[in-house]
C-alpha positions in Angstrom: -48.6 2.3 77.4 -47.5 4.5 80.3 -49.3 2.8 83.0 -47.2 1.5 85.9 -47.7 -1.0 88.7 -46.0 -1.2 92.1 -44.9 -4.7 93.2 -43.3 -5.4 96.5 -42.2 -8.6 98.1 -39.6 -9.9 100.5 -36.8 -11.9 99.0 -34.0 -14.1 100.5 -30.5 -12.8 101.1 -28.6 -15.8 99.5 -25.1 -14.6 99.5 -23.0 -12.2 101.6 -19.6 -11.7 100.1 -16.7 -9.5 99.7 -17.1 -9.1 95.9 -20.2 -9.5 93.7 -19.5 -9.7 89.9 -22.3 -9.3 87.4 -21.6 -11.0 84.2 -19.2 -13.9 83.3 -17.7 -12.7 80.1 -13.9 -12.3 79.8 -14.0 -9.2 82.0 -16.1 -10.7 84.6 -14.1 -13.9 84.7 -10.8 -12.0 85.0 -12.3 -9.9 87.8 -13.7 -12.9 89.7 -10.5 -14.9 89.4 -8.3 -12.1 90.4 -10.4 -11.2 93.6 -10.7 -14.7 94.6 -7.0 -15.4 94.3 -6.5 -12.4 96.6 -8.3 -14.3 99.2 -11.7 -12.5 98.8 -15.1 -14.2 98.8 -16.7 -13.8 95.4 -20.1 -14.5 93.9 -20.5 -14.3 90.1 -24.0 -14.2 88.5 -24.0 -15.3 84.8 -27.2 -14.9 82.9 -26.4 -17.7 80.3 -25.3 -21.3 80.5 -21.5 -20.8 80.4 -18.7 -18.4 81.0 -17.3 -16.4 78.1 -20.0 -14.2 76.7 -18.9 -13.2 73.1 -16.3 -16.0 72.7 -18.7 -18.9 73.8 -22.4 -18.2 73.8 -22.2 -15.7 71.0 -19.7 -17.9 69.0 -17.3 -15.1 68.1 -14.7 -17.4 66.4 -11.4 -15.6 67.1 -9.5 -13.5 69.7 -8.2 -10.2 68.6 -4.6 -9.4 69.4 -3.1 -10.2 72.8 0.2 -8.6 71.8 1.5 -5.5 70.2 3.9 -7.5 68.1 6.6 -7.1 70.6 5.1 -7.3 74.1 2.3 -9.5 75.4 -0.2 -6.9 76.6 -3.1 -9.0 78.1 -0.6 -10.6 80.5 -1.8 -12.2 83.7 -5.2 -13.7 83.3 -5.3 -13.2 79.5 -2.1 -15.1 79.1 -3.3 -17.9 81.4 -6.6 -18.3 79.5 -4.9 -18.4 76.1 -2.3 -20.9 77.4 -5.0 -23.2 78.8 -7.0 -23.0 75.5 -3.9 -23.7 73.5 -3.2 -26.7 75.6 -6.8 -27.9 75.3 -6.5 -27.7 71.4 -3.6 -30.2 71.6 0.1 -30.1 70.5 -0.7 -30.9 66.9 -3.8 -28.7 66.5 -4.0 -27.3 62.8 -6.0 -24.3 64.2 -4.7 -20.6 64.3 -3.5 -19.5 67.8 -6.3 -17.0 68.0 -9.1 -19.5 66.9 -11.8 -20.1 69.6 -13.4 -23.5 69.7 -16.2 -22.5 71.9 -16.6 -25.7 73.8 -13.0 -25.9 74.7 -13.0 -22.3 76.0 -16.2 -23.1 78.1 -14.4 -25.8 79.9 -11.2 -23.7 80.4 -13.3 -21.1 82.1 -15.2 -23.7 84.2 -11.9 -25.2 85.5 -10.3 -21.9 86.3 -13.2 -20.5 88.3 -13.8 -23.7 90.2 -10.2 -24.1 91.1 -10.1 -20.4 92.4 -13.1 -21.1 94.7 -15.4 -18.6 93.0 -19.1 -19.0 94.0 -21.2 -18.8 90.8 -24.4 -19.8 89.2 -25.5 -19.8 85.5 -28.9 -18.8 84.3 -28.9 -16.1 87.0 -29.9 -12.6 85.8 -29.1 -9.4 87.7 -32.4 -7.5 87.8 -31.6 -4.5 90.0 -29.4 -2.9 92.6 -30.1 -1.3 95.8 -28.0 1.8 96.3 -28.1 4.7 98.7 -26.2 8.0 98.1 -23.8 6.4 95.6 -23.1 3.3 97.7 -24.3 -0.1 96.4 -25.7 -2.5 99.1 -27.3 -5.4 97.4 -27.8 -6.7 93.9 -31.2 -8.4 93.2 -31.0 -11.5 91.0 -33.3 -14.0 89.4 -32.8 -17.7 88.9 -35.0 -20.7 88.4 -35.5 -20.9 92.1 -36.8 -17.4 92.2 -35.6 -14.0 93.3 -32.7 -13.5 95.7 -30.4 -10.8 96.9 -26.5 -10.7 97.2 -24.9 -8.3 99.7 -21.3 -7.4 99.0 -18.7 -4.9 100.0 -17.6 -4.3 96.4 -19.5 -4.7 93.1 -18.0 -5.3 89.6 -20.1 -4.7 86.5 -19.0 -7.1 83.8 -22.4 -7.0 81.9 -20.9 -5.5 78.8 -23.9 -3.2 78.6 -23.1 -1.4 82.0 -26.4 -2.6 83.4 -25.5 -2.5 87.0 -23.7 0.8 86.8 -26.6 2.5 85.0 -29.2 1.2 87.4 -27.1 2.5 90.3 -27.2 6.0 88.7 -23.9 6.2 86.9 -23.9 8.6 84.0 -23.2 7.1 80.6 -23.1 7.7 76.7 -24.3 5.5 73.8 -23.3 5.6 70.2 -22.3 8.7 68.2 -23.5 12.2 68.4 -26.7 11.2 66.6 -27.3 8.0 68.9 -26.0 5.6 66.1 -24.5 2.4 67.4 -22.2 -0.1 65.9 -24.2 -2.9 64.4 -24.1 -6.4 66.0 -23.5 -9.7 64.4 -25.1 -13.0 65.0 -22.1 -15.3 64.7 -22.5 -18.9 63.4 -20.9 -22.3 63.2 -20.5 -24.0 59.8 -19.6 -27.7 59.1 -18.1 -29.7 56.1 -15.7 -27.2 55.0 -12.5 -28.2 53.1 -10.3 -25.9 54.9 -7.2 -27.0 52.9 -9.0 -26.2 49.6 -10.1 -22.9 50.8 -6.5 -21.9 51.9 -5.0 -23.3 48.7 -7.4 -21.3 46.5 -6.2 -18.0 48.0 -9.3 -16.1 46.8 -10.4 -12.7 47.9 -13.7 -13.2 49.5 -14.4 -9.4 49.4 -14.2 -9.4 45.6 -16.5 -12.4 45.5 -18.9 -10.7 47.7 -19.1 -7.7 45.4 -19.8 -10.1 42.5 -22.6 -11.6 44.5 -24.0 -8.1 45.1 -24.1 -7.6 41.3 -25.8 -10.9 40.9 -28.6 -9.9 43.3 -27.7 -12.6 45.7 -28.2 -10.7 49.0 -31.2 -9.0 50.6 -28.7 -6.5 52.2 -25.6 -5.6 50.2 -23.3 -5.2 53.3 -19.7 -4.6 52.1 -18.3 -5.1 55.6 -17.6 -8.8 55.8 -15.2 -9.9 58.6 -15.5 -13.5 57.3 -14.9 -17.1 58.3 -12.2 -18.6 60.5 -11.3 -22.2 61.1 -12.4 -23.4 64.6 -12.1 -27.1 63.8 -10.7 -29.5 61.2 -13.7 -29.2 59.0 -15.6 -26.5 60.9 -15.5 -22.7 60.5 -16.9 -19.9 62.7 -18.6 -17.1 60.9 -18.4 -13.5 61.9 -20.7 -12.6 59.0 -23.6 -10.2 58.5 -24.6 -7.2 60.6 -27.6 -6.3 62.6 -28.0 -2.6 61.8 -29.8 -0.5 64.4 -29.3 -3.1 67.2 -29.7 -1.7 70.8 -28.5 -4.4 73.0 -30.0 -2.6 76.2 -33.5 -3.2 74.7 -34.9 -6.7 74.5 -37.4 -5.7 71.8 -34.6 -4.6 69.7 -32.6 -7.8 70.4 -35.6 -10.0 69.6 -36.3 -8.3 66.2 -32.6 -8.6 65.2 -32.3 -12.2 66.3 -35.2 -13.1 64.0 -33.8 -11.1 61.1 -30.3 -12.3 61.4 -31.4 -15.9 61.5 -33.5 -15.4 58.5 -30.6 -14.0 56.5 -28.2 -16.9 57.4 -29.2 -19.1 54.3 -28.1 -16.2 52.1 -24.5 -16.6 53.4 -24.7 -20.3 53.1 -25.6 -20.1 49.6 -23.0 -17.4 48.9 -20.2 -19.4 50.3 -21.3 -22.7 48.6 -21.6 -21.0 45.2 -18.8 -18.5 45.2 -16.0 -19.6 47.6 -13.7 -22.7 46.9 -13.8 -25.3 49.7 -17.4 -24.5 50.8 -19.4 -26.5 48.3 -20.7 -28.8 51.0 -21.2 -26.1 53.7 -23.8 -26.7 56.3 -25.0 -24.4 59.0 -24.6 -26.1 62.5 -25.9 -23.3 64.7 -26.0 -19.7 65.5 -25.1 -17.8 68.6 -27.3 -18.0 71.7 -26.1 -14.4 72.4 -25.9 -11.6 69.8 -22.4 -10.5 69.0 -22.6 -6.9 70.5 -20.0 -4.4 69.8 -21.4 -1.2 71.5 -23.9 -0.1 74.0 -23.4 2.0 77.1 -20.1 3.7 77.9 -20.1 4.4 81.6 -18.6 7.8 82.4 -15.8 7.5 85.0 -13.3 9.8 86.6 -11.4 9.8 83.4 -12.7 9.3 79.8 -10.0 7.6 77.7 -10.1 9.2 74.3 -8.8 9.1 70.7 -6.0 11.6 71.5 -4.7 9.2 74.0 -4.6 6.6 71.2 -2.8 9.0 68.8 -0.2 10.1 71.5 0.4 6.6 72.8 -0.5 8.0 76.2 1.2 7.0 79.5 -0.7 7.4 82.8 0.5 7.5 86.4 -2.3 5.2 87.3 -1.9 2.9 84.3 -3.4 -0.6 84.9 -2.4 -1.9 81.6 -1.7 -1.0 77.9 -3.4 -2.0 74.7 -2.9 -1.7 71.0 -5.9 -3.0 68.8 -6.8 -0.5 66.1 -9.9 1.7 66.4 -12.5 -0.6 64.8 -15.9 1.0 64.5 -18.2 -0.9 62.3 -20.2 1.4 60.0 -23.8 1.9 61.3 -25.3 1.4 57.8 -24.3 -0.7 54.8 -23.1 1.6 52.3 -19.7 1.9 50.3 -19.0 5.3 51.5 -19.2 4.5 55.1 -17.3 1.3 54.5 -14.4 3.1 52.8 -14.2 5.4 55.7 -13.9 2.6 58.1 -11.2 0.9 56.0 -9.0 4.0 55.9 -9.4 4.5 59.7 -9.0 0.7 60.6 -6.1 0.0 58.2 -4.2 3.2 58.1 -4.9 6.3 60.3 -5.8 4.7 63.7 -3.5 1.6 63.7 -0.1 1.1 65.5 3.2 -0.1 64.3 4.7 -3.0 66.3 5.6 -2.2 69.8 3.2 0.7 70.2 0.3 0.9 72.5 -1.8 3.3 74.7 -2.2 3.2 78.5 -5.3 2.4 80.4 -5.8 4.4 83.6 -7.5 3.0 86.6 -9.9 6.0 86.6 -11.8 4.5 83.6 -13.1 1.8 85.9 -14.5 4.1 88.6 -17.9 5.4 87.6 -18.7 9.0 88.6 -20.8 9.3 91.7 -20.5 5.6 92.9 -18.0 4.6 95.6 -18.1 0.8 95.7 -18.8 -0.1 92.1 -16.0 -0.8 89.3 -16.8 -1.4 85.6 -14.8 -3.7 83.4 -15.0 -4.8 79.7 -16.6 -3.0 76.8 -18.5 -0.5 79.0 -15.5 1.2 80.7 -15.2 5.0 80.5 -14.0 5.9 77.0 -15.0 8.0 74.1 -16.4 6.1 71.1 -13.1 5.8 69.3 -11.3 4.0 72.0 -14.2 1.9 72.9 -13.8 0.6 69.3 -10.4 -0.6 70.3 -10.6 -1.7 74.0 -13.9 -3.5 73.6 -12.4 -6.8 72.4 -11.7 -9.8 74.5 -8.0 -9.3 75.4 -8.8 -5.7 76.4 -11.6 -7.0 78.6 -9.1 -9.4 80.4 -6.9 -6.3 81.2 -9.7 -4.2 82.6 -11.3 -7.1 84.4 -8.1 -8.1 86.1 -7.6 -4.6 87.3 -11.1 -4.3 88.6 -10.8 -7.7 90.5 -7.6 -6.5 92.1 -8.9 -3.1 93.0 -12.0 -4.7 94.7 -9.8 -7.0 96.6 -7.7 -4.2 97.8 -10.7 -2.0 98.8 -12.1 -4.9 100.9 -8.7 -5.6 102.4 -8.3 -2.0 103.4 -12.0 -1.6 104.5 -12.3 1.3 102.1 -13.9 2.0 98.8 -12.7 2.1 95.2 -10.8 5.4 95.7 -9.6 4.9 99.2 -6.3 3.0 98.7 -3.1 4.1 97.1 -3.2 3.5 93.4 0.4 2.4 93.5 -0.5 -0.5 95.7 -2.9 -1.6 93.1 -0.3 -1.3 90.3 2.3 -3.3 92.3 -0.2 -5.9 93.1 -1.1 -6.2 89.4 2.5 -6.5 88.5 3.0 -9.2 90.9 0.1 -11.1 89.4 1.7 -10.9 85.9 0.2 -7.7 84.4 2.2 -5.8 81.8 3.1 -2.5 83.4 6.2 -1.2 81.7 5.9 2.3 83.0 5.7 1.4 86.8 8.8 2.9 88.2 
């Protein structure tokens, strides 16, 4: 149907703050913490029941790398979160350092944001933005109490999908040249796993997966199987199965893929019970309340970080951090040819040696045509290849921290996102713990 209606109503202005942050994933959390610690008033709207996004509500079981093997790249907020989570696991935890017990991480985020004095509310959805000539004035939100508006001097888009930026008119790209997007994954939590037996068996799950394909075990023979990780003494987190064709900017697509992904989880339960040692008594505990989304909008900014920057280990004068994770673009359909291409790229051609990394310029956080909005997280201004590297949680801490500091500086100087000396931003980031080895 192409029919439209016009709907007008007055809504209360509930918050008037220095910085508004949309989304409380790792990027939004880092941005809010950083701005608040610089003495700015901050309101953060989070659509779900907790902070953390992919690592909590979506049940992604592990962090990707914080370090290049020599240097801790996601320093500052990223280091602080990891240290707090490690402490919460306990001194004698058997879990890997990068494992994410979601309930522990939720409480870590809660404590950090409360201590920093950030105003926030959960189950609060950002619906729209009021903008004039590239300048944002208010964000329109919805909670159980109804609609309300937030006025801010600076806005930060930490939605992952770049919702706020797109609604404000920023240009963006999605997917490859044909519009294909990386598939999502409905991550899951599994109990009654004999982790010791699994580790002792030393089996190649990928080989067992191919045997299951030959046995006709799966509805979809998807060769890309990231796998299971221990997140408790007898509990594993599954990053298993792909939602091919998912578009996370369309609720109809999300709905269809949630239903399909939940329907396919018993196949993985049966596979692990039957084929993989240590999983004979495996039981599904739950699936993510959020879909694990890898790719949607890439907001176009003053600079588009690109694959050549990865290849050349680029250094930038306005570098707000460095990162090193390989280019990790999950194939958009489940066939061996696409998977083999992924394996070569991820394992060999677009992967670094220890100590190597690429720079992230401040200009990837500043959307074209907008003067008081910054983007952070997986929607920053990159080509598709670098998005496949920078999208992971430690990368989001880096860009979120920089966005929060830039917003604080803009408010402090009564200017916009481009109105202060970038060197001031870099020095302030360095003071807060960011890894900036090229700052002279």
